[in-house]
C-alpha positions as CSV (number, residue, x, y, z in Angstrom):
1,M,-16.8,-12.0,-42.7
2,Q,-13.1,-13.6,-43.2
3,S,-11.0,-12.6,-39.8
4,E,-7.8,-12.0,-40.1
5,E,-5.4,-14.3,-37.9
6,V,-4.0,-13.2,-34.9
7,T,-0.8,-13.2,-34.6
8,V,1.2,-12.2,-31.5
9,D,2.8,-9.1,-33.2
10,K,-0.3,-7.7,-34.2
11,V,-1.3,-7.9,-30.9
12,K,1.9,-6.0,-29.8
13,D,0.4,-3.4,-32.2
14,H,-2.7,-2.9,-31.0
15,F,-1.7,-2.9,-27.1
16,W,0.9,-1.0,-25.3
17,F,2.7,-3.4,-22.3
18,P,4.6,-1.4,-20.2
19,K,8.2,-1.9,-19.9
20,L,9.4,-2.8,-16.7
21,K,12.7,-0.6,-15.6
22,S,15.9,-2.7,-14.2
23,E,19.5,-1.6,-13.7
24,P,22.2,-3.9,-15.5
25,I,22.6,-7.1,-13.8
26,P,26.3,-6.6,-12.1
27,K,28.7,-8.4,-13.1
28,N,29.6,-11.2,-10.2
29,W,25.9,-10.4,-9.1
30,D,26.0,-14.0,-7.0
31,K,29.9,-14.7,-6.2
32,L,29.2,-12.7,-3.0
33,P,27.5,-13.6,0.2
34,V,24.6,-11.4,-0.1
35,K,23.4,-11.4,-4.1
36,E,22.7,-8.3,-5.8
37,L,19.3,-8.6,-7.9
38,V,17.9,-6.1,-10.2
39,G,14.6,-6.4,-12.2
40,M,15.9,-8.6,-15.2
41,N,17.1,-11.0,-12.7
42,F,14.5,-10.7,-9.7
43,E,11.9,-13.2,-10.8
44,K,14.5,-16.0,-12.1
45,V,16.2,-16.3,-8.1
46,A,13.3,-15.2,-6.1
47,F,10.6,-17.6,-7.7
48,N,12.9,-20.7,-7.8
49,D,11.3,-24.0,-6.6
50,N,14.7,-25.1,-5.3
51,K,15.6,-22.0,-3.6
52,N,14.6,-20.3,-0.6
53,V,15.0,-16.4,-1.1
54,F,15.4,-13.9,1.6
55,V,15.6,-10.3,0.3
56,M,16.0,-6.8,1.6
57,F,14.1,-4.0,-0.7
58,Y,15.9,-0.8,0.1
59,A,16.4,2.9,-1.0
60,P,20.0,4.2,-1.7
61,W,19.4,6.9,0.3
62,C,17.2,5.9,3.1
63,K,19.9,6.1,6.2
64,E,17.9,3.5,7.8
65,C,18.8,0.8,4.7
66,Q,22.4,2.1,5.0
67,A,22.1,0.9,8.4
68,F,21.2,-2.8,7.5
69,F,24.0,-3.2,5.0
70,S,26.0,-4.5,7.2
71,L,24.1,-6.9,9.3
72,W,22.4,-8.1,6.1
73,E,26.1,-9.2,4.8
74,K,26.6,-11.0,8.0
75,L,23.2,-12.8,7.2
76,G,24.6,-13.4,3.6
77,K,27.8,-15.0,5.1
78,V,25.7,-17.3,7.9
79,Y,23.8,-19.0,4.5
80,E,26.5,-18.6,2.0
81,K,27.3,-22.5,1.7
82,H,23.9,-23.4,2.2
83,E,22.3,-25.5,-0.9
84,S,18.7,-23.9,-0.7
85,V,19.2,-20.3,0.9
86,V,19.5,-17.3,-0.8
87,I,20.5,-13.6,0.7
88,A,19.6,-11.2,-1.7
89,R,18.9,-7.3,-1.8
90,I,17.3,-5.2,-4.5
91,D,17.7,-1.2,-4.7
92,S,13.6,-0.9,-5.2
93,T,13.7,2.4,-6.2
94,A,15.7,1.5,-9.7
95,N,14.6,-1.7,-10.1
96,D,10.7,-2.4,-11.0
97,I,9.8,-6.2,-9.9
98,N,6.2,-7.8,-10.0
99,V,6.1,-8.3,-6.5
100,L,3.4,-5.9,-4.3
101,L,5.7,-3.7,-1.9
102,Q,3.4,-1.3,0.3
103,E,5.5,-1.1,3.1
104,R,8.5,1.1,3.7
105,N,12.1,0.8,3.2
106,P,13.9,-1.5,4.1
107,S,11.2,-4.1,3.9
108,F,12.1,-7.9,4.2
109,K,10.3,-10.7,1.9
110,F,11.0,-14.3,2.3
111,F,10.2,-16.3,-1.1
112,P,10.0,-19.9,-0.3
113,A,11.2,-22.8,-2.3
114,V,7.6,-24.3,-3.5
115,F,6.7,-21.7,-6.2
116,S,4.6,-23.6,-8.9
117,E,1.9,-23.3,-10.7
118,K,-0.1,-24.4,-7.6
119,V,1.3,-22.9,-4.8
120,S,3.4,-19.3,-4.6
121,W,3.6,-16.9,-1.7
122,V,5.7,-14.7,-0.6
123,V,6.4,-14.0,3.4
124,S,6.7,-10.3,4.7
125,Y,9.0,-10.5,7.7
126,D,8.1,-7.8,10.5
127,G,9.8,-9.0,13.2
128,E,13.1,-8.2,15.2
129,R,15.9,-7.0,13.3
130,T,18.5,-8.5,14.5
131,L,20.8,-11.6,13.1
132,E,19.6,-13.8,15.3
133,A,15.8,-13.2,14.7
134,F,16.4,-12.7,10.7
135,T,18.0,-16.4,11.4
136,E,15.4,-18.1,13.1
137,F,12.5,-16.7,11.0
138,V,14.9,-18.5,7.9
139,E,15.1,-21.3,9.8
140,E,11.4,-21.6,10.6
141,Q,10.3,-20.9,6.7
142,I,12.9,-23.4,5.7
143,Q,11.7,-26.2,7.5
144,L,7.6,-24.6,6.4
145,A,8.7,-24.9,2.5
146,K,9.7,-28.5,3.1
147,D,6.8,-29.7,4.5
148,L,4.6,-27.9,2.0
149,K,6.5,-28.7,-1.0
150,A,6.0,-32.7,0.7
151,K,2.2,-32.3,0.1
152,V,2.5,-30.3,-3.1
153,G,4.1,-33.1,-4.0
């Protein structure tokens, strides 16, 4: 009995792959101190082994989230010129991503600059929500990422 050749198109014909929703990538999304992520650019930015990325997941209608926008902008300005740090945000109600989010909005996740086939993880932030506390957390995570990257090599 001869079997048919398996191709990508034949697999797609037999299986349904869900499409993740995404807003369009905003023009100049990466020009401001806080980078505006959407589903289509999230993985490329967050899982970058040269950048430490701190992301605020928000819902635009959430009053608590709106209250953090100016603080998040200040944090973005602190790291605006830093080569290895990106401060970003994403509307989690309009964009699907491949990261499990179980916290309510706003939530804060750090993606260290060590993503590779060997190591990948996301660090949830649940500390004090002040500029000083966020900055201290980012600095600690940068050092941990450097140390781990040196070990994994």
